[in-house]
N, CA and C of each residue as an Amber inpcrd file, in Angstrom:
protein
   270
   0.8790000  -1.1230000  -0.0140000   0.0160000   0.0070000  -0.0050000
   0.8720000   1.2180000  -0.0160000   0.4610000   2.2620000  -0.7140000
   1.1700000   3.5060000  -0.7980000   1.1630000   4.1640000   0.6140000
   2.2540000   4.8030000   0.9550000   2.3840000   5.3830000   2.2460000
   2.2960000   6.9410000   2.1170000   1.7340000   7.5390000   3.1280000
   1.7110000   9.0200000   3.1480000   3.1670000   9.5290000   3.3450000
   3.5200000  10.5310000   2.5630000   4.8760000  11.0340000   2.6310000
   4.8450000  12.4510000   3.2760000   5.9600000  12.7900000   3.8980000
   6.0410000  14.0830000   4.6360000   6.5930000  15.2170000   3.8010000
   7.3490000  14.8990000   2.7430000   7.9280000  15.9880000   1.9690000
   8.1270000  15.5210000   0.5320000   8.5870000  16.4630000  -0.2980000
   8.7890000  16.2030000  -1.7470000   9.8200000  15.1070000  -1.9860000
  10.9220000  15.0610000  -1.2020000  11.9510000  14.1080000  -1.3600000
  11.4030000  12.6970000  -1.1270000  10.6220000  12.5100000  -0.0980000
  10.0080000  11.2210000   0.1470000   9.0510000  10.8160000  -0.9990000
   8.3250000  11.7710000  -1.5420000   7.3810000  11.5040000  -2.5770000
   8.1690000  11.0820000  -3.8400000   9.2580000  11.7130000  -4.1340000
  10.0820000  11.3560000  -5.3020000  10.6250000   9.9570000  -5.1230000
  11.1600000   9.6540000  -3.9230000  11.7050000   8.3350000  -3.6730000
  10.6530000   7.2270000  -3.8130000   9.4410000   7.5310000  -3.2710000
   8.3320000   6.6200000  -3.4240000   7.9510000   6.3960000  -4.8770000
   7.9570000   7.4760000  -5.6700000   7.6340000   7.3450000  -7.0750000
   8.6260000   6.4130000  -7.7650000   9.9510000   6.6270000  -7.6060000
  10.9270000   5.8000000  -8.2350000  10.7550000   4.3350000  -7.8050000
  10.5130000   4.1280000  -6.5740000  10.3060000   2.7540000  -6.0380000
   9.1210000   2.1230000  -6.7460000   7.9930000   2.7800000  -6.8290000
   6.8270000   2.2680000  -7.4620000   7.0000000   2.0440000  -8.9300000
   7.6790000   2.9780000  -9.6440000   7.9390000   2.7800000 -11.0460000
   8.7950000   1.5890000 -11.3140000   9.6100000   1.2090000 -10.3600000
  10.4420000   0.0250000 -10.4670000   9.6630000  -1.2340000 -10.2360000
   8.5760000  -1.1800000  -9.4610000   7.7420000  -2.3610000  -9.1580000
   6.9470000  -2.8050000 -10.3410000   6.3470000  -1.8690000 -11.0580000
   5.4730000  -2.1920000 -12.1600000   6.0300000  -1.4700000 -13.4180000
   6.3210000  -2.1570000 -14.4270000   7.0620000  -1.5850000 -15.5760000
   6.1920000  -1.2520000 -16.7810000   4.9950000  -0.7090000 -16.5310000
   4.1320000  -0.3860000 -17.6930000   3.2020000   0.7760000 -17.2800000
   2.8350000   1.5150000 -18.3060000   1.9040000   2.6160000 -18.1320000
   1.4280000   3.0760000 -19.5110000   0.8110000   4.2460000 -19.5370000
   0.3260000   4.8440000 -20.8060000   1.1210000   6.0800000 -21.1180000
   1.5810000   6.1730000 -22.2990000   2.4450000   7.3010000 -22.7910000
   1.7920000   7.9360000 -23.9940000   1.7450000   9.3010000 -24.0200000
   1.2650000  10.0060000 -25.1900000   1.9070000  11.4050000 -25.2720000
   1.8530000  11.9760000 -26.4410000   2.4160000  13.2420000 -26.6940000
   1.3890000  14.3300000 -26.5210000   1.6590000  15.3660000 -25.7780000
   0.7340000  16.4490000 -25.5530000   0.4730000  17.1250000 -26.8870000
  -0.8220000  17.3430000 -27.1730000  -1.1990000  18.0770000 -28.3680000
  -1.0970000  17.2990000 -29.6770000  -0.7480000  16.0330000 -29.6380000
  -0.5860000  15.2320000 -30.8540000  -1.8860000  14.6410000 -31.3910000
  -2.9000000  14.5630000 -30.5140000  -4.1490000  13.9900000 -30.9290000
  -4.0890000  12.4470000 -30.9310000  -2.9840000  11.9010000 -30.5560000
  -2.8400000  10.4380000 -30.4800000  -3.4240000   9.9410000 -29.1790000
  -3.8610000   8.6960000 -29.2000000  -4.3960000   8.0530000 -28.0300000
  -3.1980000   7.6100000 -27.1090000  -3.4200000   7.5390000 -25.8380000
  -2.3550000   7.0210000 -24.9130000  -2.0000000   5.5410000 -25.3410000
  -0.7050000   5.3080000 -25.3900000  -0.2150000   3.9790000 -25.7970000
   0.4220000   3.2800000 -24.6830000   0.0400000   1.9830000 -24.4690000
   0.6910000   1.2160000 -23.4770000   2.1980000   1.0440000 -23.7900000
   3.0250000   1.3380000 -22.8110000   4.4550000   1.2590000 -22.9850000
   5.1160000   0.6930000 -21.7500000   6.2170000  -0.0710000 -21.9530000
   7.0730000  -0.5130000 -20.8280000   8.1430000   0.5670000 -20.6680000
   8.4590000   0.8970000 -19.4020000   9.4530000   1.8980000 -19.1650000
  10.6350000   1.2510000 -18.4480000  11.7530000   1.8950000 -18.6190000
  13.0250000   1.5540000 -17.9540000  13.3940000   2.8110000 -17.1670000
  13.6610000   2.6160000 -15.8430000  14.0020000   3.7930000 -15.0640000
  15.4460000   4.1130000 -15.0730000  15.7550000   5.3800000 -15.0450000
  17.1680000   5.8720000 -14.8840000  17.0500000   6.8930000 -13.7320000
  17.0220000   6.3890000 -12.5420000  16.8170000   7.2420000 -11.3630000
  17.9600000   8.2470000 -11.2350000  19.1940000   7.8640000 -11.4950000
  20.3250000   8.7890000 -11.3960000  20.2040000   9.9240000 -12.3680000
  19.7020000   9.6110000 -13.5840000  19.5260000  10.6270000 -14.5910000
  18.1400000  11.3370000 -14.5120000  17.3250000  10.8700000 -13.6500000
  15.9930000  11.5120000 -13.4940000  15.0710000  11.3080000 -14.7050000
  15.2110000  10.1310000 -15.3980000  14.5170000   9.8830000 -16.6340000
  13.8360000   8.5560000 -16.6830000  12.8660000   8.4320000 -17.5400000
  12.2870000   7.1620000 -17.9210000  12.6470000   6.9330000 -19.3970000
  12.9670000   5.7570000 -19.7440000  13.3150000   5.3990000 -21.1310000
  12.2220000   4.4790000 -21.6010000  11.9020000   4.6390000 -22.9010000
  10.9050000   3.8090000 -23.6210000  11.5140000   3.3540000 -24.8710000
  11.3380000   2.0860000 -25.2340000  11.8750000   1.5310000 -26.4710000
  10.6890000   1.3020000 -27.4100000  10.8350000   1.9010000 -28.5920000
   9.8160000   1.6550000 -29.6710000  10.4800000   1.8090000 -31.0380000
   9.8230000   1.3720000 -32.0270000  10.3360000   1.4210000 -33.3680000
  10.3500000   2.8960000 -33.8390000  11.3650000   3.2470000 -34.5990000
  11.4330000   4.6080000 -35.2400000  10.2890000   4.7740000 -36.1960000
   9.6730000   3.6790000 -36.6160000   8.6010000   3.7200000 -37.5910000
   7.2240000   3.8760000 -36.9200000   7.1640000   3.8280000 -35.6040000
   5.8720000   3.9400000 -34.8950000   5.3360000   5.3500000 -35.0180000
   4.0270000   5.5020000 -34.9390000   3.3970000   6.7950000 -34.9560000
   3.8980000   7.6840000 -33.8440000   4.0720000   7.0920000 -32.6760000
   4.5810000   7.8580000 -31.5750000   5.9210000   8.4390000 -31.8310000
   6.8760000   7.6060000 -32.2790000   8.2300000   8.1280000 -32.5460000
   8.2440000   9.1410000 -33.6620000   7.4320000   8.9490000 -34.6580000
   7.3590000   9.9160000 -35.7760000   6.7850000  11.2630000 -35.3510000
   5.9660000  11.2740000 -34.3220000   5.3360000  12.5100000 -33.8170000
   6.2900000  13.3300000 -32.8880000   7.3100000  12.7090000 -32.3760000
   8.2080000  13.3870000 -31.4640000   9.0240000  14.4320000 -32.2050000
   9.0350000  15.6380000 -31.7340000   9.7380000  16.7620000 -32.3670000
  10.4830000  17.4980000 -31.2190000  11.4610000  18.2980000 -31.6240000
  12.2430000  19.1030000 -30.6070000  11.2300000  19.8770000 -29.7630000
  11.3780000  19.7310000 -28.4570000  10.4670000  20.4770000 -27.5300000
   9.1840000  19.7750000 -27.2460000   9.0250000  18.5510000 -27.7200000
   7.7520000  17.8040000 -27.4730000   7.6030000  17.5360000 -25.9800000
   6.3960000  17.5540000 -25.5510000   6.0170000  17.1720000 -24.1630000
   5.2520000  15.8690000 -24.1990000   5.5000000  15.0300000 -23.2140000
   4.8100000  13.7420000 -23.1200000   4.1490000  13.6600000 -21.7280000
   3.0880000  12.9070000 -21.7070000   2.4210000  12.5330000 -20.4840000
   2.5380000  11.0280000 -20.2980000   2.7430000  10.6000000 -19.0250000
   2.8500000   9.1800000 -18.7420000   1.9970000   8.9510000 -17.4700000
   1.0110000   8.0410000 -17.5900000   0.2070000   7.6700000 -16.4220000
   0.5680000   6.2800000 -15.9500000   0.5610000   6.0760000 -14.6620000
   1.0280000   4.8540000 -14.0950000   0.0460000   4.4510000 -12.9450000
  -0.2120000   3.1500000 -12.8630000  -0.9650000   2.6050000 -11.7460000
  -0.2740000   1.3400000 -11.2920000  -0.0990000   1.2150000  -9.9750000
   0.5540000   0.0320000  -9.4720000  -0.3710000  -1.2220000  -9.7440000
   0.3020000  -2.4380000  -9.6540000  -0.4880000  -3.6290000  -9.8900000
  -1.6210000  -3.8040000  -8.8920000  -1.3970000  -3.3670000  -7.6770000
  -2.4350000  -3.5120000  -6.6280000  -3.4950000  -2.4170000  -6.7680000
  -3.2240000  -1.3550000  -7.5230000  -4.1630000  -0.2990000  -7.7320000
  -4.1590000   0.7130000  -6.5330000  -3.0710000   0.6290000  -5.7040000
  -3.0820000   1.5070000  -4.5330000  -2.1620000   2.7300000  -4.7210000
  -1.5860000   2.8920000  -5.9120000  -0.7410000   3.9980000  -6.2080000
  -0.9510000   4.4380000  -7.6720000  -1.1060000   5.7150000  -7.8310000
  -1.3110000   6.2570000  -9.1570000  -0.4090000   7.5170000  -9.3610000
   0.1280000   7.6970000 -10.5570000   0.9600000   8.8530000 -10.8360000
   0.6850000   9.3500000 -12.2340000   0.7130000  10.6500000 -12.4220000
   0.5900000  11.2590000 -13.7840000   1.8110000  12.1880000 -13.9020000
   2.6450000  11.8660000 -14.8930000   3.8750000  12.6150000 -15.1430000
   3.8390000  13.4180000 -16.4100000   4.5290000  14.5210000 -16.4120000
   4.6640000  15.3790000 -17.6100000   6.1230000  15.7640000 -17.7610000
   6.6110000  15.6210000 -18.9340000   8.0450000  16.0000000 -19.1810000
   8.3780000  15.9980000 -20.6950000   9.5610000  16.4530000 -20.9280000
  10.0830000  16.4680000 -22.2820000  10.3630000  15.0560000 -22.7650000
  10.2170000  14.9020000 -24.1230000  10.5550000  13.5950000 -24.7280000
  11.4100000  13.8190000 -25.9530000  12.3740000  12.9610000 -26.0950000
  13.3190000  13.0190000 -27.2380000  13.2780000  11.7240000 -27.9790000
């Protein structure tokens, strides 16, 4: 079960831990008009990034442009933790 956190640092630590437990979520580009796509993520906690592997020929990869923003939503397997992330995508 998700635990209540006292500060931002604990919240970030909990997020990384949860993202490591379940390796899938929904990814989409802001303003692209595309539907959210199920994706498996690889965490790079030291770099503060999530990595996604997809074909360069996919609609998602083709829609990525310099300065693109992506949204990623995540739910733990038990359904007791949810996160919605926004960030740049390359």
